[in-house]
N, C-alpha and C positions, 0 to 999 in steps of 0.2 A: 504494500500500500504506500502511495506517495501522498504526503501532506504538504500543501503549499499555502502559506498565508501571504496574501498580496492585495494591494489596492488595484481594482480592476473595474471594467465595464463588461457587461455580458449581453449578447444578442442571440436570440434563438430564431433561426430562419427556416421556415418550413410550412406545413399546413397551418400552423398557428405561429405568429411572430410575437416576440416579446423583447423588452429591453430593461436591463438593470443599470441604473446610472452609477457613476464612480463611487466606490466605497471599499472599505477594508473587509475582505472575506476569506473564508477557508475553502480551498479547492481540494477535493479528494479524488485521486485516481486509483481505482482498485485493480486487482490482478485480472479480473474478468473483462477489463477494458472500459468499464463504466466511469463516467466523470460526473461529479456533482458539486454544486456551489452552495455554501452555507453561510448564513449570517450568525451573529452571536446571540441568537434567540430562536424561537420556533421549535425547540427541542430537537427531534430527529428529522424534521422535514426540511429538505433542501429548497433553496429559492428556485433553482433550475437544475436540470440534469440531462444526461444522455445515456440511455440504456444500451447494453451490448446486444448484437454485435455492432461495433463502431470503431472508428480509427482516429487516434489522436495525432495530429500533425503540429509540431512545434516550430514556429517561425519567430524571428526576432520580435519580441514584444507582443506576439499574438499566438494563442492556441486555437486551432480549428479542429473541432470534434465532429466527424461526419458519420451518419449511420447508413445502412444499406438502402434506405429510401431517398438518400441525398439531402436529408435535413441536416442543418449545421448549427452547432453550438459554438459561437465565436467569442473568445475571451481575450480582451485587450488588457495586457498587464502594464500597469503604470509604474508600480514599485513592488518589488518582491522582498518580503521581510524574513521569510523562512521557507526552506525547501528541503524536506527530509523524506527518506524512503525506509520502509521496514518490511521484512519478509515474515509473513504470518504462518505459512504452511497450511495444510489441509485443516478444515474445521469440521468437527463431528456433527454440527448442526443441532437444531432444536429437537430435544427428545420429548415427544408427546407422552402423556400418561396412557396407561393401558386402554382405558375406555375410549379416549379420544382417537388413538391410533387405530383401534378396532372399528370405530365408527367410520373413519376414512376408508378403511378396507371394504367394509360392507357397502357403503354408498358408492364406491368405485365399481362394485359388482352389480349395483342396482341403481343406475342413474335415472331410471324411470321414476324413482321416488320424487324427483323434482318436477315431473310433468311428463305427459305422453310425448314420445318422440325424442326424449333426451338421450344422448350418447356420450360416452367418455372419450376424451381426447388423450389426456395424460394425468396421472397422479403426480403430485409434487412438481408442478410446472414452475421452473425456475424464473425468477425475476432478479433485478439488480439488488433487491433488499431481502431476498429469501424466496422460498417456494410457496406458491399458493396451493392449497390442499388438492383441489381438483380443477381441471380445465375441461369443460364440457361443451357440447353444442346442443341447442334446443331444436325443436321441430322445424324451425325455419333456417337451421344451419348457422345461426348466429352464435358466437362464443359467449360462454358464461363462466365466470370464475366463482368457485365455491369455497368459502372458508368454514371449517368445521370446528366446533367447540363442544365440550361436554356441557358447560354452562355459558350461555351467551351474554356477555357484558359489553360495556362501551368500548373497552380496549380492543375487543375482537372486531367490532365495526370499524374502528379507526385503522386497524391492521388491514382489513379488506379494502378500505378506501384507498390506502397507499398502493396496494397491489393494482387496483383498478386504474389509478392515475398512470402507472407505468405501462400496463397492458394496453391502455387506450392510446398510447403513443406509438404502438407498433402497427403500421398500416396493414400488415398481413392478418392482424387479429381484430382490430377495431371495426365496429363498436363492440365493447365487451360489457355485458351486464353482470350484476353481482347477486349471489345468494348467500345469506348468512344462515348456516344450519347448526342447530344445537338441540340437546335434549330439553333444555329449558332456556328461554330467552327473557332476560329482565326487561320490564316495561320501558326503562330509560333507553336501553339498547335498541329496542324495537322502534321507538319513536325516532331515534337518531338514524337508524338504518332506512326507515321509510322516507325520512326527510331527504336522504341522499339517493333515493331511487333504488335501494337495495332491498330485495325480497327476503323475508324471513321465513324459514321452514323449521318447524318443530319436529324433531326426529324421534320416532318410537324405537328405542334401542332393542328392546326385547322382541318386538315384531320383526325388525331387520335381521336379528340373529337367527330367526326361524325361516328366513327367505333363502331359497336355493340360489346360489351364486351363478350368474351367467358366465360363460367362457368369453373372456375379453382379450383382445390383442392390444397391448399398450404400445403406442408408437410416438 
């Protein structure tokens, strides 16, 4: 991972254009090729980013990050205060508890739980900030990201929101809808999810365990 603290301006040129005026920011370049720009607030959420696959081209005073669709994140460096790199090595990833992991396995085998015509694309579909539990297609062949929790709370809705922001930047996937699935969903989480256009699905774990699994090919 490379960490750069610099005063810079940032422009995103593509389907959606945006501009960040000059300010001191943290630039993060990860081993997967992703580049994100952070302010000294907003917790985990970057101001702008480019998800892999993309290519970073460094020119004097300018970084150009281009993805496969030709969209460009252009960072004009005015002053660099810090530039360090660290090797992290393989990460074991998030370990789900037994019930949550089993729910994911069962729902992957029974995507019709979410509606007639739903099919599975992939389990643990990787994004720049981690894997979304399931990536599916609905009856209209549109992509749907599913986040699965044993107990559905606000943190889970926020997590799915971040995944959707990244997935909807991929022209091969967008538009991507969201489903928040859990055995129990807290009222506050449901309100937040519905406000963001995310569908909530309460899952009957015992009933799923008795469902015969389909033979699926994951690709």
